[in-house]
C-alpha positions as CSV (number, residue, x, y, z in Angstrom):
1,M,11.1,16.1,-10.6
2,A,11.0,19.6,-12.0
3,S,8.1,20.6,-14.7
4,W,10.4,20.9,-17.4
5,E,11.5,17.2,-17.1
6,K,8.0,15.9,-17.0
7,D,6.7,17.4,-20.1
8,G,9.4,16.1,-22.2
9,M,11.5,19.6,-22.5
10,K,14.7,17.7,-21.1
11,E,14.9,15.1,-23.7
12,F,14.0,17.9,-26.3
13,L,17.0,19.9,-25.0
14,K,19.3,16.8,-25.0
15,Q,18.4,16.4,-28.7
16,L,18.8,19.8,-29.5
17,I,22.4,19.9,-27.8
18,N,23.1,17.0,-30.1
19,Q,22.3,19.2,-33.0
20,L,24.0,22.1,-31.8
21,M,27.2,20.3,-31.4
22,L,27.2,19.3,-35.2
23,D,26.3,22.8,-36.1
24,H,29.4,24.2,-34.4
25,V,31.7,21.9,-36.1
26,L,30.0,22.7,-39.5
27,V,30.2,26.5,-39.0
28,L,33.9,26.6,-37.5
29,T,35.1,24.2,-40.3
30,E,33.6,26.2,-43.0
31,H,35.4,29.3,-41.6
32,G,38.9,27.5,-41.7
33,I,39.1,26.1,-38.2
34,R,40.3,22.5,-38.3
35,V,37.9,19.8,-37.1
36,D,40.6,18.5,-34.8
37,S,41.5,21.8,-33.3
38,N,41.3,22.5,-29.4
39,L,38.9,25.2,-30.3
40,I,36.2,22.8,-31.7
41,K,37.1,20.3,-29.0
42,S,36.5,22.8,-26.2
43,F,32.6,23.6,-26.8
44,E,30.8,22.5,-24.1
45,Y,26.9,22.3,-23.7
46,K,25.2,22.3,-20.2
47,L,21.6,21.7,-19.7
48,K,19.9,24.0,-17.5
49,P,16.1,24.6,-16.4
50,S,16.4,27.8,-18.4
51,G,17.8,26.3,-21.4
52,V,21.1,25.2,-22.9
53,Q,24.6,27.0,-21.9
54,V,27.2,27.0,-24.4
55,S,30.9,27.6,-23.6
56,A,34.2,27.6,-25.3
57,N,38.0,28.1,-25.0
58,F,38.9,31.6,-23.9
59,Y,40.6,32.6,-27.1
60,Y,37.2,31.7,-29.3
61,E,36.5,35.4,-29.3
62,Y,40.3,36.2,-30.5
63,V,40.1,33.7,-33.4
64,D,36.7,35.1,-34.4
65,R,37.6,38.8,-34.4
66,G,41.1,38.8,-34.9
67,R,43.9,40.6,-33.3
68,K,44.5,44.3,-34.0
69,A,48.0,45.5,-34.8
70,L,50.1,47.3,-32.0
71,V,47.8,46.6,-29.2
72,K,49.2,43.8,-27.0
73,K,51.9,41.1,-27.4
74,V,51.0,37.5,-27.6
75,P,52.5,35.4,-24.8
76,I,55.8,33.4,-25.8
77,K,55.1,30.3,-23.9
78,P,51.6,29.5,-25.7
79,L,53.4,30.4,-29.1
80,I,56.0,27.7,-28.4
81,R,53.3,25.2,-27.5
82,W,51.4,26.0,-30.7
83,M,54.6,25.5,-32.7
84,K,55.5,22.4,-31.1
85,R,51.8,21.0,-31.6
86,Y,51.8,21.8,-35.3
87,G,55.3,20.9,-35.9
88,I,56.6,24.4,-36.7
89,R,60.4,24.2,-36.2
90,P,62.7,26.9,-35.9
91,Y,65.2,27.4,-38.7
92,T,68.2,27.5,-36.6
93,G,67.7,24.4,-34.7
94,S,65.7,22.4,-32.4
95,K,66.9,23.7,-29.0
96,Q,64.5,25.7,-26.4
97,K,66.6,28.8,-27.2
98,D,65.7,28.1,-30.9
99,Y,62.1,27.8,-30.3
100,I,62.4,31.1,-28.0
101,R,63.8,33.2,-30.9
102,A,61.3,31.8,-33.4
103,A,58.4,32.6,-31.1
104,F,59.7,35.9,-30.4
105,A,59.7,36.6,-34.3
106,I,56.1,35.6,-34.6
107,Q,55.1,37.4,-31.6
108,N,56.5,40.5,-33.3
109,S,54.9,39.8,-36.5
110,I,51.5,39.4,-34.7
111,Y,52.2,42.5,-32.7
112,K,53.1,44.6,-36.2
113,N,50.5,43.2,-38.5
114,G,47.9,41.9,-36.4
115,I,45.8,38.7,-37.3
116,V,42.6,38.5,-39.7
117,G,39.7,37.0,-37.7
118,K,37.8,34.0,-39.0
119,K,34.3,36.0,-38.6
120,Y,32.4,32.9,-37.7
121,H,30.5,34.0,-34.4
122,S,27.5,35.7,-36.1
123,K,27.1,32.6,-38.7
124,L,27.3,30.5,-35.8
125,L,24.4,32.4,-33.7
126,E,22.4,32.2,-37.0
127,K,22.9,28.6,-37.5
128,Y,22.0,27.9,-33.5
129,G,18.9,29.9,-33.8
130,K,17.6,28.3,-37.1
131,T,18.3,24.9,-35.4
132,A,16.6,25.8,-32.3
133,A,13.6,27.2,-33.9
134,D,13.3,24.2,-36.2
135,K,13.6,21.8,-33.4
136,L,11.3,23.7,-31.1
137,A,8.5,23.9,-33.9
138,D,8.8,20.0,-34.4
139,Y,8.6,19.6,-30.7
140,L,5.6,21.8,-30.3
141,A,3.7,20.3,-33.1
142,K,4.2,16.9,-31.7
143,K,2.8,18.1,-28.3
144,I,0.0,19.6,-29.8
145,M,-0.9,16.5,-31.9
146,V,-0.8,14.5,-28.9
147,D,-3.1,16.8,-26.9
148,V,-5.5,16.8,-29.9
149,V,-5.6,13.1,-30.0
150,D,-6.0,12.9,-26.2
151,A,-8.9,15.3,-26.5
152,L,-10.6,13.5,-29.2
153,T,-10.0,10.0,-27.8
154,F,-11.3,10.7,-24.3
155,K,-14.9,12.1,-24.8
């Protein structure tokens, strides 16, 4: 058993992960991301001996920063999947060619105008930092209290 598992650090990190999971939902929803979105659901937290590793869908950064105009076109297939998922129907009909035309129009609009980012990343890091600092302070205070009680008890 590793030393970080013996001294209660592993349990502390598990509790920290639970709070971080709540934090990311709170921050992203405050910035206009739907609570049932794939982005929010994509967050993964892995417990490592060095700490907690957080990952999310590849487009996390695009949603945060937005997309500049006239840089690169969004692929058509993901746009069509997005349209179908959110019930966005083409005006001309519901055949595949109608979806392709509508997705092409969306693609060109994004290419010409870009997309404004949600700007949640710095707020999320700030929230994670505050949560980690608060939880660590509580953890260390309890460890110190136990050590003091043990020192006073075993004279």
